[in-house]
N, C-alpha and C positions, 0 to 999 in steps of 0.2 A: 549449456555445457555441464557435464557431470562434475559433482563435487569431488575433489581429490581426497583420498583416504589418508588419514594421519598415519605416519609410520614412526618407528623407533629404531634406533641403532642397537644391535646385539653383537656381543663379542663371544665367540666360542672357539674351542680347540677342536680341530678336525684331523683325524688320522691322514697322513700324507697320501696314502693310496686312494682314499675316498676323494680327497681334494684334487688329486691328479685326474680321476675320472670326471669330476665336476668340470674341471678346466677343459678336458678333451671334449665333453659334451657342449660346453659353452662355445668353444672354438668351432666345433663342427656345425653348430646351429647359428653361429654369429649372434649369440646372446651373451649377456653378462653373467658372471659367476653368481651374482646376487639373484638374477632372474631364475637360474637353474635351481639354486638352493631354495628359493621361495616356492617354486613349483613343487619341489620334493616335499616341503613342509605342508603345503596345501593338500597334496595327495595323501600324506600320512593322516592329516586331520579328517579327511573324507572317509578313510578306511578305518584303521585301528583307533585313531583318535576319537571318531564318532562313537565307537563302541564304549570306550572309556568314559566319554562325556555322558552317554546314555546311562551307564551304570551309576555315575555320580548323581545324576538327576533322579534316578530311581531311589537311591539311598536317601536323598533329601526328601522325596515324597513319602517314603516309609517313615522317616523321622518326624514328618509333619502329620502323620496319621492318615495320609491319603493312600489307602489300600483296601482291598476286599479280602475277606477270609476265603481261602481256597475251597473249603468244604461247602460254604454257602454258595459260591459261584458254581461249583460242580452240581450241587443239588438243584439249583435254578436251571442249569443246562439240561439236566435229566428231565426236569418237569416240562421244559419247552419241547424237548425231543419226544417225550411220551405223548404230549398233547397233539403234536403234528402227526404222529404215527397212528394214533387212535382214530 
């Protein structure tokens, strides 16, 4: 049996029109309001959130000195291309 994921309760204020849409979708799909909101959060994390998390990770790598100088990389690429063409 799969292990249940731990969850936490969150309180937030949602504009009435958005909550009305969530409720309509929940009713139309016979799902709970929580299910619909959780799916929306997951979709955000896969799309825009993933870009933001990637940028954060990139900044952390730069701060840790994990990077290559662009001019060095470009010179290496040119050397590889020149070797394959010749």
